[in-house]
Structure formats: C-alpha cells, structure tokens
C-alpha positions in Angstrom: 91.1 107.9 105.3 87.7 107.0 104.3 87.2 103.3 103.3 90.4 101.6 104.7 91.8 100.9 101.0 93.8 102.8 98.5 91.6 104.7 96.3 92.1 108.3 94.7 90.1 110.9 95.7 90.0 114.2 95.5 91.8 116.2 98.9 89.7 118.2 101.1 90.2 119.7 104.4 89.3 116.5 106.6 91.3 114.5 103.8 94.2 117.1 104.6 93.7 117.1 107.9 93.9 113.1 108.5 97.2 113.0 106.5 98.7 115.5 108.5 97.8 113.8 112.3 99.7 110.9 110.7 97.4 108.5 112.2 97.0 104.8 110.3 93.9 104.4 108.9 92.3 100.9 110.0 91.4 98.1 107.5 88.7 97.9 105.9 85.6 97.8 107.0 86.6 99.2 110.3 87.9 102.4 108.7 84.2 102.8 107.4 82.5 102.3 110.4 84.6 104.8 112.0 84.0 107.8 109.8 80.1 106.5 109.6 79.4 109.0 112.0 81.6 111.6 110.5 79.2 111.1 107.1 76.0 111.3 109.3 76.9 114.7 111.0 78.6 116.5 107.9 75.1 115.6 105.7 73.2 116.9 108.8 75.1 120.5 108.8 74.6 120.5 105.3 78.4 119.8 104.5 78.7 118.2 101.3 82.2 119.8 101.0 83.6 117.1 103.5 82.3 113.7 101.7 84.2 111.5 100.3 84.9 112.2 96.4 86.3 109.2 94.3 88.1 110.8 91.6 89.9 108.0 89.6 93.1 108.6 87.6 91.4 110.8 85.3 91.4 113.4 88.6 94.0 115.4 88.0 93.2 116.5 84.8 89.9 117.9 86.0 91.0 121.9 85.6 87.7 123.2 85.4 84.0 122.7 85.8 81.8 122.2 82.6 77.9 121.5 82.6 76.8 117.9 81.9 74.9 118.9 78.9 78.3 119.9 77.2 80.0 116.8 78.7 77.6 114.2 77.1 77.4 116.4 74.0 81.1 115.6 73.6 80.7 111.8 74.6 78.3 111.1 71.6 80.2 113.4 69.2 83.1 111.5 70.0 81.9 107.9 69.8 80.1 109.2 66.5 83.4 110.3 65.1 85.1 106.9 66.3 82.0 104.7 64.6 82.9 107.3 61.5 86.4 106.1 61.8 86.1 102.6 62.3 83.6 102.3 59.5 86.0 103.5 56.8 89.0 101.1 58.4 86.6 98.0 58.1 85.8 96.2 55.4 83.2 93.0 55.7 83.6 90.3 53.0 80.0 88.7 52.9 81.4 86.5 50.0 81.7 82.5 50.6 
C-alpha cells in the first residue's frame, strides 16, 4: 500500500485500514505518488508511528527493543567468534 510493490513491513494502523478497505494498490510509482501527501501530513503532525517501516524476513522474529549498543556488541562478538572458528578449521600451506 505504500509503494505498489510487495515488501515485508511492520503493520500499523494505516496498513490495517488499507487492508480492511479492500482497495487495490496501484502499480509503482503511482502508489508511492498517492501516498506522498499522506507522508508529508504525518510528518507535519509528528506521527512517525504512521510511517512505512520495511522489516524484511527477520521482522517476525523481533520480540523486544534493544539499545543499538547492545545489538552492535552482539554483532561484533559473533563476528569475532566466527573468525576464530574459521581460523581453527582453515589450514594454509605455503609450501610449493
């Protein structure tokens, strides 16, 4: 309903209202053009909760909010652990 393309997104009250209306969406870019005035009005009203939030496949797995610092710390720790695992399993020989 936001772009005219199929995307995975978090549903909010606008997405719910559109779904319940039974209205079809227009092809891209027309659907996005239709929604531009709505975006501007929502922004002017301070209603960020009405914005389109692309989620991707992992969206359904999110259960809680976490500080970005904690998320990044987990990503770095996970990367270090994976590099160490690879170092144990990869053997390089320089002999010709």
